[in-house]
KETI-201039 format. One line per 10 residues: number of its first residue (from 1); for each residue x, y, z of C-alpha. Coordinates in nm, 2 decimals. Layout:
BEGIN
NUM) X,Y,Z  ...
% end
This chain:
BEGIN
1) -0.12,16.25,-12.54  0.01,15.96,-12.74  0.04,15.62,-12.56  0.38,15.49,-12.49  0.50,15.19,-12.68  0.55,14.86,-12.50  0.91,14.88,-12.48  0.90,15.25,-12.36  0.64,15.15,-12.10  0.86,14.88,-11.95
11) 1.16,15.12,-11.94  0.96,15.38,-11.78  0.86,15.13,-11.51  1.19,14.93,-11.47  1.31,15.13,-11.16  0.98,15.10,-10.99  0.96,14.72,-11.06  1.32,14.67,-10.88  1.21,14.88,-10.60  0.89,14.68,-10.56
21) 1.11,14.35,-10.57  1.32,14.49,-10.30  1.03,14.59,-10.08  1.15,14.95,-10.10  0.84,15.09,-10.26  0.55,15.14,-10.01  0.19,15.19,-10.09  0.05,15.39,-10.26  0.36,15.46,-10.44  0.38,15.11,-10.57
31) 0.03,15.12,-10.74  0.17,15.23,-11.09  0.40,14.93,-11.10  0.13,14.69,-10.99  -0.09,14.81,-11.25  0.20,14.79,-11.51  0.27,14.43,-11.41  -0.11,14.35,-11.45  -0.11,14.47,-11.82  0.25,14.36,-11.93
41) 0.32,14.01,-11.98  0.68,14.04,-12.05  0.75,14.26,-11.72  0.53,14.01,-11.53  0.75,13.72,-11.63  1.07,13.92,-11.56  0.92,14.01,-11.22  0.82,13.64,-11.15  1.16,13.50,-11.25  1.36,13.75,-11.06
51) 1.15,13.70,-10.74  1.20,13.31,-10.75  1.59,13.37,-10.80  1.59,13.59,-10.51  1.42,13.33,-10.28  1.66,13.05,-10.38  1.98,13.29,-10.31  1.84,13.39,-9.97  1.76,13.01,-9.89  2.11,12.88,-10.02
61) 2.39,12.89,-9.76  2.66,13.13,-9.87  2.99,12.97,-9.97  3.29,13.01,-9.76  3.55,13.29,-9.86  3.88,13.16,-9.98  4.22,13.25,-9.83  4.29,13.48,-10.12  3.97,13.67,-10.07  4.07,13.72,-9.70
71) 4.44,13.85,-9.80  4.27,14.10,-10.06  4.04,14.21,-9.78  4.33,14.25,-9.52  4.53,14.43,-9.78  4.27,14.67,-9.86  4.28,14.82,-9.51  4.54,15.03,-9.34  4.83,14.88,-9.16  4.89,14.92,-8.78
81) 5.17,15.15,-8.84  4.96,15.37,-9.03  4.68,15.36,-8.77  4.95,15.45,-8.51  5.06,15.74,-8.72  4.71,15.86,-8.76  4.63,15.84,-8.39  4.95,16.05,-8.30  4.91,16.30,-8.59  4.89,16.68,-8.46
91) 4.54,16.71,-8.52  4.46,16.42,-8.31  4.69,16.54,-8.05  4.50,16.88,-8.04  4.18,16.72,-7.99  4.30,16.51,-7.71  4.46,16.82,-7.54  4.12,16.99,-7.59  3.93,16.70,-7.42  4.16,16.71,-7.13
101) 4.13,17.07,-7.07  3.77,17.04,-7.08  3.77,16.74,-6.82  4.00,16.93,-6.59  3.80,17.26,-6.60  3.48,17.05,-6.50  3.67,16.87,-6.21  3.80,17.21,-6.08  3.46,17.36,-6.10  3.30,17.07,-5.91
111) 3.55,17.09,-5.64  3.50,17.48,-5.61  3.13,17.41,-5.57  3.18,17.17,-5.30  3.42,17.37,-5.08  3.23,17.47,-4.75  3.14,17.84,-4.72  3.32,18.03,-4.44  3.14,18.00,-4.11  2.98,18.34,-4.01
121) 3.04,18.47,-3.67  2.79,18.36,-3.41  2.52,18.63,-3.36  2.48,18.54,-3.00  2.84,18.62,-2.93  2.87,18.93,-2.70  3.09,19.19,-2.85  3.25,19.25,-2.51  3.31,18.88,-2.43  3.66,18.83,-2.31
131) 3.73,19.20,-2.26  3.95,19.26,-1.94  3.90,19.52,-1.66  4.24,19.64,-1.62  4.34,19.72,-1.25  4.67,19.89,-1.19  4.91,19.62,-1.06  4.70,19.34,-1.21  4.68,19.40,-1.58  4.57,19.11,-1.78
141) 4.44,18.92,-1.47  4.08,19.09,-1.41  3.81,18.97,-1.62  3.43,19.03,-1.61  3.36,18.69,-1.48  3.64,18.74,-1.20  3.52,19.09,-1.11  3.15,18.98,-1.07  3.29,18.70,-0.84  3.49,18.94,-0.62
151) 3.17,19.14,-0.59  2.98,18.85,-0.48  3.22,18.74,-0.23  3.24,19.10,-0.08  2.86,19.11,-0.06  2.81,18.77,0.10  3.10,18.81,0.35  3.09,18.89,0.72  3.01,19.26,0.83  3.39,19.26,0.95
161) 3.49,19.27,0.58  3.24,19.53,0.50  3.41,19.75,0.77  3.75,19.69,0.63  3.64,19.77,0.28  3.48,20.10,0.40  3.81,20.18,0.57  4.01,20.11,0.27  3.78,20.32,0.05  3.81,20.63,0.30
171) 4.17,20.60,0.29  4.19,20.62,-0.09  3.96,20.90,-0.08  4.16,21.11,0.16  4.47,21.02,-0.04  4.33,21.14,-0.36  4.20,21.46,-0.20  3.83,21.39,-0.19  3.60,21.48,0.08  3.49,21.17,0.28
181) 3.12,21.11,0.28  2.93,21.21,0.58  2.86,20.95,0.83  2.51,20.92,0.99  2.47,21.00,1.35  2.45,20.67,1.54  2.26,20.69,1.87  2.49,20.67,2.17  2.42,20.39,2.40  2.50,20.40,2.76
191) 2.62,20.13,3.00  2.88,19.89,3.01  2.69,19.65,2.78  2.74,19.86,2.47  3.10,19.83,2.48  3.17,20.19,2.49  3.49,20.28,2.31  3.53,19.95,2.14  3.42,19.80,1.82  3.27,19.44,1.77
201) 3.63,19.29,1.72  3.79,19.47,2.01  3.94,19.75,1.81  3.90,20.10,1.96  3.69,20.36,1.77  3.88,20.67,1.68  3.71,21.01,1.77  3.40,20.84,1.88  3.29,20.74,1.53  3.12,20.43,1.46
211) 3.20,20.24,1.12  2.91,20.25,0.87  2.83,19.90,0.75  2.79,19.86,0.37  2.46,19.72,0.25  2.47,19.37,0.20
% end
């Protein structure tokens, strides 16, 4: 391989030397340019002169721009009317509409996510709670609580009410055609102390029968 002539060698390393001056040639890519500067006096003088000029330019303050220069800069840019027309162009309006639709969909999704879920029915609620016991002539007024209250009142009442309740039940059985339950035979007590022929409240006993008290 024939060695390059001095001028050809300088042309081959010209771009590398310029990049080396600008600090854009990192190691080890800068080694061929450094080797050429060490062996070529003309390129070394060019490198030294260019480096001093760059240092002077960076050190000197920049002169202020003239009014004419500022006018040319302002004239090179688009006018406010042109910027407004570009903002309201059909393509810009479509982009704005798409962005608004995306924001609205996101807001609706967040609102739907934050909606409280429906409250399930309480598992402790009795399926028969509030159900009424219908009694003829008192429809809609007899509930479970009222029925239990009446039973408690009857059981805790005086024995006289027990006998009255039994009398009413026997009357209902006779009216409906049912046989009355057999009464247990009570021992007959002789003597005036027993109040023969009278009940405890002074009402005569029919047919010598004594009322059967209900269990309290």
